[in-house]
Steps between C-alpha positions, in 0.01 A plus 500: 500500500648836397471805724455857383727773636220631724442151641873464570505834678194410711664169599816687596306740726305212655801283588761771570462483883547122492810531278650762731431278803677206336806717422508621862476149647741339255784746439774411257790317671788732585828417664513749784806692614506647851751765604588738781403869490670745738338827389132582529497696174651207310220271618251718304206408723136572421354434847591562864415423861552783748488354852326812628195370312456232768355772722714407801804719566693473827577832671806466729415815697148374576510120476173332411522123515201467266736617223693173517448257213459121503790300361283408202265751336350605167561816298385640167713688249398830344406303188278259693739203524458292815805412710561277800782617727655257745771599748650199675422528874784530748548263795586794729188616688645846577505595131193684374280387212567660159392859441511785251662833586573819310870582507551862610751717689487485883273451682418271206690186402809558289614250235689516172176491301366829360343739750125434513514141373262252661710203610384145572706380797537148642485600869739608774589449866333810652724499809777650288287691252465877510522784245861621487626858466734586210851375567396234748657157437291205391413298815489183284166392642400150404182430304329261261710452188327180396421443131232728354290332232268672251262286291307640205140405419603501133855430376696812403796587278697641791506692827743664738548734792768685690613296799690572820607313811458677834870532581724789397859494380511126447514347151221246460406271213134526399331232290205472261360173365225459241265201466233398248148378586629142539758623755788442260795731562540737204804683633676612817720809527677707765668836544715652773375813673550716807212666683513839669282766663570759231150534344678518164317236291818289482326171592587247231235398246451127463275371223448216255373516143398225257422506129174314565240547777602204715597658834246399765701556818800701618695434820727764660755419772842602632822361639424664838155363596524613863454858376166606356438507127329802343369578150335808348247510215485193279523566124333241274497419128149365469345313211325730247122510502328224294349771280850564363527142372145523370577818308804343333296195406215712363741709296663194346179317413332818374795552266460147367128554435573831326745325267240232424247769411750675276580176318129419459438845357786461253370159388149637447615804299 
């Protein structure tokens, strides 16, 4: 049975959503490459999680224990991507639960993130914790530096954040590991860094990028786990909206139909 051009076009419109769904579910096989990124600008993210969006910010000058976070909690990126954050609990009862704080000059909490950044922090022993005046030495207060894991509701091309360990003037190795949705290790990387109280945005950026959206979980850790781990905003390379794939498909098939019409017109002339 032969179809007219109009019938072909109507069939295309009718089955286009199903075709797009099949392409989304069964992507073409690609051999993925995963690599380290140490600059936020190089990551070229299109989404972000600012920890201030959790709505719980710890104020050191007026402590409110309701601002503490559980060791496992959910968050949502600016683009609507769901995340599950898990901070390994410590076995030391004197260390607080995780919390978010805004790094600011005294009486705020100084770090080597940028002034005003909202920082997700593993927890600290409050007996030695207090805002320090400029020039004061780091008391090297112990905290929770256990691995910090971030799982994505949908696999992404990449993600990263600036990271610091709560101890000044000591070189520490910080690690990032990426896993796919079957918990296969895609890559593990590390960099050396030194934290400070300078509020100068010198905290090292640690990220991973892949040439296919296969990153389902990131794990951050350090070589000094007895000192608390801290990260600022998480930059993400999310998967483009399905409408983008649909538009490409529609453009390609529409072009094919147009060529068929042109050929039919030439044959009938």
